[in-house]
Residue, then its C-alpha position, 0 to 999 in steps of 0.5 A: x135541334x129543330x124542335x128548338x130552333x123552330x120553337x126559337x122562331x127560326x122556321x124560316x132559316x135555311x138551315x132549318x128548313x132543309x132539316x126539316x126537307x131531310x125530315x119529310x124525305x128519308x124518316x122510315x117508318x118501317x115496322x120490320x117488314x121492309x127490306x133494309x134499305x141500301x141506298x144514302x143515307x141509309x148504307x152510311x158506315x156503321x149506321x148500316x142495319x142498324x135500328x134505326x137505319x136497318x130492318x126497324x125503324x127507331x122508335x126515338x127517330x120517330x119521336x124526335x122527328x114528330x116533335x120537331x114537326x108538331x112544333x111548325x105552325x098548322x097553317x105553315x106546314x106543307x103537304x110532305x110534312x102533314x104526311x110525314x106527320x100524319x106517318x109517325x103518328x101512326x107509327x106511334x099509334x101502332x105501338x100503342x105509343x111504348x108497345x111492340x106492335x107485332x105484339x102489344x101485349x109486350x113493352x118494347x123497352x123497359x125504359x120507356x115507361x118512366x115518368x121523365x123530366x126533362x123529357x127524352x124519349x118516354x111514354x109520358x113525352x109521345x102522348x104530350x105530342x100526340x095530343x098537341x096533335x089532336x090525337x084522341x086514338x083508342x090506342x092511346x090507352x094502354x099509355x093513358x092507363x099506364x100513367x094513371x097506375x102511376x098516379x100518387x093518393x095526393x093526384x100527384x106523380x113522381x119523378x121516376x128517371x132524373x138526368x140530374x148530375x148531366x145538366x148545370x143544375x138539377x131539377x127536382x129530386x128522383x122518387x118524389x113528387x114532380x111538378x113538371x111530370x104532374x103538369x105533363x100528365x095532366x096535359x096528355x090526360x085533358x086531351x084524351x079526356x077532354 
């Protein structure tokens, strides 16, 4: 939501600023090594001890926060926002975008390696965000190799997973060449190799 509001020009809205401040103050980047936090907001109701609020930070939360903060123009980022962007980026790079940080030979979640549009949480979304932020880190190589392995003989990418039927209109067709996935793939590759 913050990403959309910032993109639509509401960066200065006090409610958007409160959301940004919340991310900067509370977003965790724990890799399963710290003690579970017990104060608010980490101990609220059913969230206590769950993956996003428990011992290991949820990747989806990190990616959503990173996407929102990356939309803030660089010259308007506070020191806290810059620090949070660095921490979130490092968290995703430590995971080689889609792998387990404690065992980079293992994929963290098989759902994350599909080429999806609209982007939800998948390796291509993370590559795009890191590209937008200017990261050319070698730890992106696994994700780049995965992306290249999905390119077909026409130089395009297929839509591997779709949310068709869940929106007002369907976007492209699963299993067919995708203009959106191809565009996003090319953007990521241009950043990495450019």
